[in-house]
N, C-alpha and C positions, 0 to 999 in steps of 0.2 A: 257166374257172370252177373254183376249187378252195380248200381251206383248209389241211389239215394237211400234215406233213411228207411224206406219201406223194405228194402232188401236186407237190412241188418239182421233182424231177428230170424228170418229163414237161414241165413248163413250160419248163425250160432247154432240152431236146431240141426242143421246138417252136419256141422262139426261134431256135435255131441252124439251123433247116431252111429250105427254100425259102419257107415259109409266113410270111405277115405276121400277127403278133399285134397287133391294133389296140388291144386293152384287156384288162385282166385284172380279174376280179371275185372277191372273197374276202370272209371275214367280218370283222366289226368288231374293233378291238383289244380285248384282254381283260386284266384285272388278274391278275397272277401273281407268285409268290414271297413272301417275307416282308414286303417293302416294298409289295406290291400295286401294283407298277408297271404301267402300261398297256403292253402288248407287242403288236406286229404279229403276224399269223398267219405261219407259214413261208412261204406262198405270197406274201404281201404283201412280206415281207422280201426274198424272191428277185426279185419283179417290180420292186421299187424299185432293187434292185442292178443289174438289167438295163436300167434306165431306161424301163420300160413304164408306161403310164397305169393306174392302180389305182382301182378303185371298191370301197369297203368297204360292203358291203350289210347294213343293218340289217333291211330289208324288201324282198323281191323283188316285192312287189305295188305298190310306190310309183310313181305315174304319172310323176313327174319322172325316176326312175331308168330306167324303160322308154323314155321318150323320149331319154334320154341314150344308151342302148344302141342304139336305132334309128338315131340319127344317124351311127353308125359305118359303116353300110351293110355289115356283115360277111356273109360267105357262109355261115358256119357257127359254131355255138357248140360248144365242146369242154368237157366236164364231166369232172372227176376229183376224187372225194371232196368233194362239195359238198352243198348242200341240195337239196331237191325243188323243181324248177322248176315255176311255174304255166304252163298251156298257152299263155297268150298270149305268154309269154316264149320257151319253146322252140320255138314255131312262127314266131318273128319272122324268122330268117334264111331265104333262099330254099332253102338246103340242109337246114334244120332244125337239130337239135341231136344230138350223140352223147355217150355216157358210156363211160368206160373203167372197167369194173367188175372187182374182184379176186376173181372166181370164174368157174367155167365154167356160165354161165347156161343153163338156168333154176335150176340148184342155187344155193342160198344167196342168194336175193334179200333185200336189206335192207342195213342200215347196218354190219353186222359180219361180212362173209363170211370174212374170214381167221381170226378168233377162232373162229367155229363149225366151220369145216373141221377145225381142230386139236382142238377139244374133242370132235368125233365121230370122231376117229382116221382121218380121210382119208388115203389114200396119195398123192393128187394133187389139185391145184387149177388155177388159171390165171387168164387174162385174157380179158375179152369186151369187144369194141366193138360197140355196138349204138345205133340210133336211138331217141331218147326218145319215149315214149308217155304218155298221161295216167296210166295205172296204172304204178306204180314198177317199174322193172327187167323190164319185159315186152316192150320193143320188139325189132324184127327185128334179127337178128344179122348183122353186117358181117364179123367176124373173131374167132377164138378161138386161144388159144395155151395148151397144157398145161403145167404146171410140177410137177415131183415134189415131195412133201413128204418130207423126210428124218426119221428117227426122232429126231433131236436138235433138229429145228426148234421154235422157240417163236414167239409172235406177233412178237417183235421181229425175229428173223432172217428169217422168211418174208415180213413186211411190206416189209423192206428189199430183199429179193431181188426181190419183185414190183415195187417201186417202180423198181428199176434197170431192169427189163425193159419197164415201162409207156411209157417214151418212145419207144424204137424200135417198140414195138408200135403206139403211137398213129400215128406216121408211116406204117406199112404200112396201117393202117386208113384213113388219109386218102387214100393212093393208090388203094385199092380204091373209095372214094367217087367218085374222079375218073375211074374206069373205067366207061363206060356199059354194058359187057358184065356187069358184076357185079350180081347180084340178092341183096340181103339176105334171109335166110331167117327165118321165124317161129320162135318158141320152142315147144317141146313141152311143153304145160301139165302133162301127166301126170308129168313128171320134176321139176316145181318143188318147191323146199322153201325155207322162210324162214330169214333170218339177221338177226333183230332185233337193235337196239341193246342192248348189255350194260347192264342196270340194276344199281345197287349190290347189291341182294339176289341177283341172278343170279350174282354172283361169290363167294358164300359156298360153301366147300367142303363136300360131303356125304361123310363118311367111311364111310357105309354102302353106298357104290358099291364095285365091285370095284377093286382097286389100280391096274390098268391104266387104267381109266376116270378115276380120281382123277389119275393122271399126266397124261392127255391134257387134262383140265380145267386143271391147273396150266399146262402148255405153252401152252394157248390163251389164256391171260390174263396171260402173263408177258412183259414186265414191266407192261404197261398193259392193263386198270386194276389188275391184280393179284389173284389167287385168295387169299381170306382165310378165316381162322377166328378163334376167340377162345381165349385162354388167361389164366386168372385175372383175367377181366373186361376184358382189353385186346386189341385187334385184332392179329392177326399174319398178314402176307402170306407165303405160301409161294411162292418164286420158281422153285425147281426141286426135283425129287424123282424117285427111281427105284423101280421095283418091287423089292423085297428077295427074295433067293433062299431065304428059309426061310418059305414060305407058312402052315405050321402054327403058327408061333411066336405065343404069345399068343391062341390060337384062342378061348379062352373069354372074352376081354377084350371090353368094348363097343367099338363103332367110334370112332376117334379117341383110344384110349388110347395113352399114351406107354410103350412097352415098356422093361423094364429091360436097358439095354445101355450100357456105359461109354463106347464109342468112337463110337457112331452114334446119330443120332436116329431111331429106329424108331416108326412109328405104325401101329396096326392099322386095317385096312379090312375090308370085307365078306368077301372070300375070301382075303385075303392081307395083305401088310404092304408099306409103302413107307418108304423111307429119305429123309428130308428132308435135301437137300443145302444149300439156300440159303433164307434166310428173313428177313423184315423185321419185327421187333417195333415196335409202336407207339412213336413217339418216339425210335427208335434207328437205327443205320445197318445195312445188310445185314450178315449174319453167316452162318457155316456151322453145320451142326447140332451139332457138338461144342461150339462157343463158347456156343450156346444152352443146351446141357445143363449146362455148367460154371457158366453165369451164374444159371439159375433153379432148378437141382437139383430136378427134378420128383419128387414122391413117387410111390410104386408105383400109386396109385390115380388119379393125375391124367390128364386127357385133353384134347385140342383140341376145340373145337366146342361148349362149353357157353355158350350165348347169355346174356350178362349181362342182369340185370333193367333195365327202361326206366329211364334216368337214371344207371345205373351206368357207361355207356359213351357218349361222345358221338358215336361213330360210327354 
């Protein structure tokens, strides 16, 4: 069971292993692009390419859907980046259900573990294979693997690397389940922290934070969903930035102020300055900081972050 791009490679790895994938469950097709065409999920696309049976689930509580899965007589359900399963469903197979989660549980329980690990400036994350329980991401741990986070990692790069590792990791997890000597271990609740889904408001940049925290925030949301701010009433996504080496520059300017610099897009933060390297203005293509400066020619007093009045911007 899986939906996004992250779950594609684990499906391929499982299909090519000794294990028999009797069916794949994914989300329904969604409209996308200018033509609003109905497109299958990445997992559905891959499953069909592999010739596997696919169920597009609109509701996991549908009785007909439950009976269809029951008829397969599967030993185990494998979940990678999917919905929350009702207890009736995850207890259906004799071996139960497992999830491959992109963090070192109990840290970063929730839908956005990769985003939050980067936003919080973590130096490592990893993968956890665990048995599902009623409370989300709390089940007993079968296997964990640590993965270093580099200083240049973004959500895109770290997600891709973890996805590459998730397939072989899944197979090692299944090997341990088949070993009667292996005992899954309970999670330590005192170490738990949440990683909730990123809501639109959560992705707005606060230039009142220290420059390094702003940089981590941008990394954690690049390129999806994209950390954003506003300039002249329009939304601007900042896709990459670095801490500038002149922390005192523009010290008296309000956070978000675009500092006077001809060759670099410098923005004042709480205790220092960031250089915006790549950004995506509303309705335009990604561009570097210099191209933005040359295009908009900001005035000395202008700054990022002034939220437009209601109705001024449809974002």
